[in-house]
C-alpha positions as CSV (number, residue, x, y, z in Angstrom):
1,X,-11.7,-2.3,23.8
2,X,-8.8,0.1,23.9
3,X,-8.0,-0.7,27.5
4,X,-8.0,-4.4,26.7
5,X,-5.5,-4.0,23.9
6,X,-3.3,-1.7,25.9
7,X,-3.1,-4.5,28.5
8,X,-2.4,-7.1,25.8
9,X,0.3,-5.2,24.0
10,X,3.3,-6.7,25.9
11,X,2.0,-10.2,25.2
12,X,1.4,-9.4,21.5
13,X,5.0,-8.2,21.0
14,X,6.9,-10.7,23.1
15,X,5.2,-14.0,22.2
16,X,5.9,-16.0,19.1
17,X,2.2,-16.8,18.8
18,X,-0.6,-14.4,19.6
19,X,-4.3,-14.3,19.8
20,X,-6.2,-13.0,16.7
21,X,-9.5,-11.5,17.5
22,X,-12.5,-12.0,15.4
23,X,-14.9,-9.0,15.6
24,X,-15.9,-8.4,19.2
25,X,-14.4,-11.7,20.5
26,X,-11.1,-12.9,22.0
27,X,-8.5,-13.9,19.5
28,X,-7.4,-17.2,17.8
29,X,-3.8,-18.2,17.5
30,X,-1.6,-17.1,14.7
31,X,2.2,-17.2,14.2
32,X,4.1,-14.0,13.8
33,X,6.7,-13.7,11.0
34,X,9.1,-10.9,10.1
35,X,9.0,-11.7,6.4
36,X,5.9,-11.6,4.2
37,X,4.6,-15.1,3.5
38,X,3.9,-16.3,-0.1
39,X,0.4,-15.5,-1.3
40,X,-2.2,-18.2,-0.9
41,X,-4.5,-19.5,-3.6
42,X,-7.9,-17.8,-3.6
43,X,-11.4,-18.2,-5.1
44,X,-12.4,-18.5,-8.7
45,X,-13.5,-15.2,-10.4
46,X,-14.4,-13.0,-13.3
47,X,-11.3,-10.9,-14.3
48,X,-11.2,-10.2,-18.0
49,X,-8.8,-12.1,-20.2
50,X,-5.6,-10.3,-21.3
51,X,-6.1,-8.5,-24.6
52,X,-9.9,-8.2,-24.2
53,X,-10.9,-4.6,-24.9
54,X,-13.0,-2.6,-22.5
55,X,-16.6,-1.9,-23.3
56,X,-17.1,1.4,-25.1
57,X,-18.4,3.1,-21.9
58,X,-15.1,2.1,-20.2
59,X,-12.8,3.3,-22.9
60,X,-12.9,7.0,-22.1
61,X,-10.0,8.9,-20.5
62,X,-9.2,8.4,-16.9
63,X,-11.3,10.3,-14.4
64,X,-9.9,13.3,-12.6
65,X,-9.2,12.9,-8.9
66,X,-11.6,14.8,-6.7
67,X,-10.4,17.7,-4.6
68,X,-9.2,17.0,-1.1
69,X,-11.7,17.8,1.6
70,X,-11.3,18.3,5.3
71,X,-11.9,15.5,7.8
72,X,-15.5,15.0,9.0
73,X,-16.6,14.1,12.4
74,X,-16.1,10.5,13.4
75,X,-19.1,8.2,13.8
76,X,-18.7,6.4,17.1
77,X,-20.1,3.2,15.6
78,X,-17.1,3.1,13.2
79,X,-14.9,1.8,16.0
80,X,-17.1,-1.1,16.7
81,X,-16.3,-4.3,14.6
82,X,-19.8,-5.6,15.1
83,X,-21.2,-2.6,13.2
84,X,-19.4,-3.4,10.0
85,X,-20.7,-5.8,7.4
86,X,-18.1,-7.0,4.8
87,X,-18.8,-9.0,1.7
88,X,-17.1,-10.0,-1.6
89,X,-18.7,-8.1,-4.5
90,X,-16.3,-9.1,-7.2
91,X,-15.0,-12.6,-7.3
92,X,-11.3,-13.1,-7.8
93,X,-9.3,-15.5,-10.0
94,X,-6.1,-16.7,-8.3
95,X,-3.4,-15.3,-6.1
96,X,-1.0,-13.0,-8.1
97,X,-3.6,-12.1,-10.7
98,X,-3.2,-8.5,-9.6
99,X,0.4,-7.4,-9.3
100,X,-0.3,-4.0,-7.9
101,X,-3.3,-1.7,-7.4
102,X,-4.1,1.9,-6.5
103,X,-7.4,3.7,-5.8
104,X,-8.1,7.2,-7.0
105,X,-8.2,9.2,-3.8
106,X,-11.7,9.7,-2.5
107,X,-13.3,7.7,-5.2
108,X,-14.4,4.2,-5.9
109,X,-12.2,3.8,-8.9
110,X,-9.1,1.5,-8.8
111,X,-6.3,0.9,-11.3
112,X,-4.3,-2.3,-11.3
113,X,-1.6,-4.1,-13.1
114,X,-2.6,-7.7,-14.1
115,X,-0.6,-10.9,-14.2
116,X,0.1,-10.3,-17.9
117,X,1.4,-6.8,-17.3
118,X,-1.8,-5.1,-18.7
119,X,-3.6,-2.3,-17.0
120,X,-7.0,-2.9,-15.5
121,X,-9.7,-0.6,-14.1
122,X,-12.5,-1.2,-11.6
123,X,-15.4,1.3,-11.2
124,X,-17.9,-0.7,-9.2
125,X,-19.1,-3.1,-11.9
126,X,-16.1,-5.5,-12.3
127,X,-12.7,-5.1,-13.9
128,X,-12.2,-3.8,-17.5
129,X,-9.0,-3.8,-19.5
130,X,-7.3,-0.7,-20.7
131,X,-4.9,0.0,-23.5
132,X,-1.6,-1.1,-22.0
133,X,2.1,-1.1,-22.7
134,X,4.2,-4.2,-23.4
135,X,5.8,-4.9,-20.0
136,X,6.8,-8.2,-18.3
137,X,4.3,-8.7,-15.5
138,X,7.0,-10.1,-13.2
139,X,8.9,-6.9,-13.3
140,X,6.1,-4.6,-12.1
141,X,6.2,-3.7,-8.4
142,X,3.7,-0.9,-8.2
143,X,1.8,2.0,-9.8
144,X,1.0,5.6,-8.9
145,X,-1.6,8.1,-10.3
146,X,-0.2,11.2,-12.0
147,X,-2.1,14.5,-12.5
148,X,-4.6,14.5,-15.4
149,X,-5.2,10.8,-15.0
150,X,-2.0,9.1,-16.4
151,X,-0.6,6.1,-14.6
152,X,3.0,5.7,-13.5
153,X,4.2,2.1,-13.4
154,X,7.5,1.0,-11.8
155,X,9.4,-2.1,-10.8
156,X,12.5,-4.2,-11.5
157,X,15.2,-3.5,-14.1
158,X,14.7,0.3,-13.7
159,X,11.1,0.0,-15.0
160,X,9.6,3.5,-14.7
161,X,7.3,5.3,-17.1
162,X,4.1,7.1,-17.7
163,X,1.1,5.4,-19.4
164,X,-1.5,7.6,-21.0
165,X,-4.9,7.0,-22.5
166,X,-3.4,5.3,-25.6
167,X,-1.7,2.7,-23.5
168,X,1.8,3.6,-24.8
169,X,4.6,3.6,-22.2
170,X,6.6,6.8,-22.1
171,X,9.8,5.5,-20.3
172,X,11.6,7.8,-17.9
173,X,15.4,7.8,-18.0
174,X,16.9,6.1,-14.9
175,X,20.6,6.4,-14.0
176,X,21.1,2.8,-12.9
177,X,19.5,0.0,-14.9
178,X,19.8,-2.5,-12.0
179,X,17.5,-0.6,-9.6
180,X,14.2,-2.0,-8.4
181,X,11.5,0.5,-7.5
182,X,9.0,-0.5,-4.8
183,X,7.1,2.6,-3.8
184,X,6.3,6.1,-5.0
185,X,4.6,9.3,-3.9
186,X,3.3,11.9,-6.3
187,X,3.2,15.5,-5.1
188,X,1.1,17.4,-7.7
189,X,1.6,20.7,-6.0
190,X,5.4,20.7,-6.4
191,X,5.4,18.6,-9.6
192,X,7.7,16.0,-7.9
193,X,7.6,12.2,-8.0
194,X,9.6,10.6,-5.2
195,X,10.4,6.9,-5.7
196,X,12.2,4.5,-3.4
197,X,13.6,1.0,-3.8
198,X,17.0,-0.8,-3.9
199,X,19.8,-1.8,-6.1
200,X,22.7,-4.3,-6.0
201,X,25.9,-3.1,-4.3
202,X,28.9,-2.7,-6.6
203,X,31.0,-5.1,-4.5
204,X,28.5,-7.9,-4.3
205,X,25.9,-7.7,-7.1
206,X,23.8,-10.6,-5.7
207,X,20.1,-10.6,-5.2
208,X,20.0,-11.3,-1.5
209,X,19.0,-8.4,0.8
210,X,22.5,-8.4,2.3
211,X,23.9,-7.5,-1.1
212,X,21.6,-4.6,-1.8
213,X,21.4,-0.9,-0.8
214,X,18.4,1.3,-0.5
215,X,17.9,4.0,-3.2
216,X,16.0,7.2,-3.2
217,X,15.1,9.2,-6.4
218,X,13.0,12.2,-7.4
219,X,11.7,13.1,-10.8
220,X,9.9,16.0,-12.3
221,X,6.6,15.2,-13.9
222,X,8.2,15.3,-17.4
223,X,10.5,12.5,-16.4
224,X,13.7,14.5,-15.6
225,X,15.6,13.1,-12.6
226,X,16.4,15.7,-10.0
227,X,17.7,13.5,-7.1
228,X,19.5,10.1,-7.1
229,X,21.0,8.8,-3.9
230,X,21.8,5.7,-2.0
231,X,21.1,5.1,1.7
232,X,23.9,2.8,2.8
233,X,22.4,2.0,6.3
234,X,19.3,0.4,4.7
235,X,19.0,-2.5,2.2
236,X,15.5,-1.7,0.8
237,X,12.9,1.0,1.0
238,X,9.3,0.1,0.2
239,X,7.1,3.2,0.6
240,X,7.4,7.0,0.9
241,X,5.1,9.9,1.7
242,X,5.4,13.7,2.3
243,X,4.9,15.1,5.7
244,X,3.3,18.5,6.8
245,X,6.9,19.7,7.6
246,X,7.7,19.5,3.9
247,X,10.2,16.6,4.1
248,X,9.6,13.1,2.9
249,X,9.6,10.0,5.0
250,X,10.3,6.5,3.7
251,X,10.1,3.1,5.3
252,X,11.5,-0.3,4.4
253,X,13.0,-3.6,5.4
254,X,13.9,-4.3,9.1
255,X,12.1,-1.3,10.2
256,X,14.2,1.2,8.3
257,X,13.0,4.8,8.5
258,X,14.6,7.4,6.2
259,X,14.1,11.2,6.1
260,X,14.5,13.1,2.8
261,X,14.9,16.8,3.1
262,X,16.4,19.4,0.7
263,X,17.5,16.6,-1.6
264,X,19.5,14.7,1.1
265,X,18.3,11.3,2.4
266,X,19.1,10.6,6.0
267,X,18.8,7.2,7.8
268,X,16.8,7.9,11.0
269,X,16.7,4.5,12.7
270,X,15.6,0.9,12.5
271,X,12.3,1.2,14.5
272,X,11.3,-2.4,14.6
273,X,12.3,-5.9,13.6
274,X,9.8,-6.3,10.7
275,X,9.6,-5.1,7.2
276,X,7.6,-1.9,6.9
277,X,5.5,-1.9,3.8
278,X,3.3,1.3,3.8
279,X,2.9,4.6,5.6
280,X,0.6,7.6,5.6
281,X,0.2,11.0,7.4
282,X,-2.7,11.6,9.8
283,X,-4.4,15.0,10.0
284,X,-2.5,15.6,13.2
285,X,0.8,15.3,11.4
286,X,1.7,12.0,13.0
287,X,2.8,9.3,10.5
288,X,1.6,5.8,10.8
289,X,3.4,2.9,9.2
290,X,2.5,-0.8,9.0
291,X,4.2,-4.0,7.7
292,X,5.0,-7.7,8.0
293,X,4.0,-9.7,11.0
294,X,1.3,-7.3,12.1
295,X,3.7,-4.5,12.9
296,X,2.2,-1.0,13.3
297,X,3.9,2.1,14.6
298,X,3.1,5.8,15.0
299,X,5.9,8.3,14.2
300,X,5.7,11.6,16.0
301,X,6.7,14.8,14.2
302,X,10.1,14.6,16.0
303,X,10.5,11.1,14.4
304,X,10.1,9.2,17.7
305,X,8.4,5.8,17.0
306,X,5.8,4.2,19.2
307,X,4.9,0.5,18.7
308,X,1.1,0.0,18.6
309,X,-1.0,-3.1,19.5
310,X,-2.6,-4.8,16.5
311,X,-5.4,-7.3,16.5
312,X,-3.7,-9.6,14.0
313,X,-0.3,-10.9,13.2
314,X,-0.9,-11.2,9.5
315,X,1.2,-8.9,7.2
316,X,-0.3,-5.4,6.9
317,X,0.1,-4.5,3.2
318,X,-1.5,-1.1,2.5
319,X,-3.0,1.9,4.2
320,X,-5.7,4.5,3.5
321,X,-7.3,7.4,5.5
322,X,-11.0,7.7,5.9
323,X,-12.9,11.0,5.7
324,X,-12.7,11.2,9.5
325,X,-8.9,10.9,9.4
326,X,-8.8,7.4,10.8
327,X,-6.4,5.0,9.0
328,X,-7.4,1.6,7.7
329,X,-5.0,-1.2,6.8
330,X,-5.4,-4.1,4.4
331,X,-3.8,-7.3,5.4
332,X,-3.1,-10.9,4.3
333,X,-5.9,-13.4,4.7
334,X,-8.4,-10.7,3.5
335,X,-8.3,-8.8,6.8
336,X,-9.2,-5.2,7.3
337,X,-8.1,-3.3,10.4
338,X,-8.8,0.2,11.6
339,X,-6.9,2.3,14.1
340,X,-8.9,3.1,17.2
341,X,-7.1,5.3,19.6
342,X,-3.5,3.9,19.5
343,X,-4.5,0.3,18.7
344,X,-5.5,-1.4,15.5
345,X,-8.8,-3.4,15.6
346,X,-9.9,-5.9,13.1
347,X,-13.2,-4.8,11.5
348,X,-13.8,-7.5,8.9
349,X,-15.1,-10.9,9.8
350,X,-14.4,-14.0,7.7
351,X,-15.3,-13.5,4.0
352,X,-14.2,-16.8,2.7
353,X,-11.0,-15.6,1.1
354,X,-7.3,-16.3,1.8
355,X,-5.9,-13.6,-0.5
356,X,-4.1,-10.5,0.6
357,X,-5.6,-7.0,0.4
358,X,-3.2,-4.8,-1.6
359,X,-5.2,-1.6,-1.9
360,X,-7.9,0.0,0.2
361,X,-10.0,3.2,0.1
362,X,-12.6,4.8,2.4
363,X,-14.6,7.0,0.1
364,X,-17.3,7.6,2.6
365,X,-17.4,7.6,6.4
366,X,-19.6,4.5,6.4
367,X,-18.0,2.6,3.5
368,X,-14.7,0.9,2.8
369,X,-13.6,-0.9,-0.4
370,X,-10.5,-3.2,-0.9
371,X,-8.7,-4.8,-3.8
372,X,-7.2,-8.3,-3.2
373,X,-4.2,-9.8,-5.0
374,X,-6.5,-12.3,-6.7
375,X,-8.6,-9.5,-8.2
376,X,-11.5,-9.9,-5.7
377,X,-13.2,-6.8,-4.3
378,X,-14.3,-6.6,-0.7
379,X,-16.8,-3.9,0.3
380,X,-17.6,-3.0,3.9
381,X,-20.6,-1.0,5.1
382,X,-21.3,0.5,8.5
383,X,-24.7,-0.6,9.6
C-alpha cells in the first residue's frame, strides 16, 4: 500500500482530478480545490432543541481530563482499511447544526457549540444541552478545554471567554474588537492560552482575505493578555500547537506556517497552495498539518516541510493522535483517514453521510470516534 501511494504521489499533486480510494480498492475521481467547499445537507437526527435542559445525570460538572500516557505498540491491522468497521451511532440533523466541537483528550466525551450558540455535550448516549451563555451562533469559530473542565469559546468580533458550570460567559479583554479567532492551544503546564486568527488591516478594513492580516495572541488562564502581535506576511491563521522545542507553530491560509518563540511570531514560509486547517505533534517531534483539497504535510523539527500523499482530495478538517502515536484526520464527506508511514490512507467506507467531520478522537488503539458538523457521531472499530 505504501509503495503504491509513493508511486501515485506525483499524479495526486499535479492533476486537477485524482483517484479517491475506497478501502482496499483503487480510487474514484474527485476534484481538488484550494478553498473549503460549503457544507452539504446531511441526514435527519436527534439533537436536543435549544433551551432543553440536560437530564439530571448530565447536569454535573465537567469531567476532568485523564492524564497523558505514553504511546502503546501499534497493531499491524490498524493500517489495513479492510479491518475497520465504521457506523453512525448518533444521527445528525442538518449541516451547520454543530458550529465547533472538541473531544476531551483520551476520553469519549465531546463538547460542541450548537447552531443557536448553546453548549452541547456528548458522552456516548446522544447529545445533551448544558447551561450556556448568550452568544450569537454565527460568531462562534471554535472552542477549547481549559483546566478543571471549563470551556473557552472564541470567534468573530473578538469573541473570547471562559464558560463554567453555571453557563455564564466570563469574557476576556481583547485589544482589538475587530479580530476573529480561529484556533487555540491550551498549555496547562505553563498556564498559557495561545490563540490565532486574523483582523482587518487599517488601510483596507474589508472582509476579503486580501484585506486582512494574521494575528497571534497569548493569554494567562485568568484572561490577562500577555502577547498581541500581527504577522504581516500571512492573511489568516487557523490552528496552533506547542512543539517539544518549547516554541509554538501555527498554520493558516495559503499554506502559511508561523513560528512563535519568546513572544515573537515569525513567518516561516508558505509551504503549499492550500489552506491549512489543523496541526499536531507526533511523538517523534515531527509536526503534521492538514487542510483544504486533501493537503497533508509533515514538518521536521528544523521546519522543513514534506508534502505527503493522501487517499482523498476532500478537505481535511481536524486531527487527533491515537494511543500508538498515529495521527487520524477527519474530512469532508464523512471520511476518516489515518497516516500510514508517510501516506494518508482512507480507513472509513461509505456511511451514508455527506457532512464534514470536525472533531475526532482515538481513545483506544482499536476505536475511533468522530463528530460531524450536522451532529452525527461516527464510531469505528478495529475488527
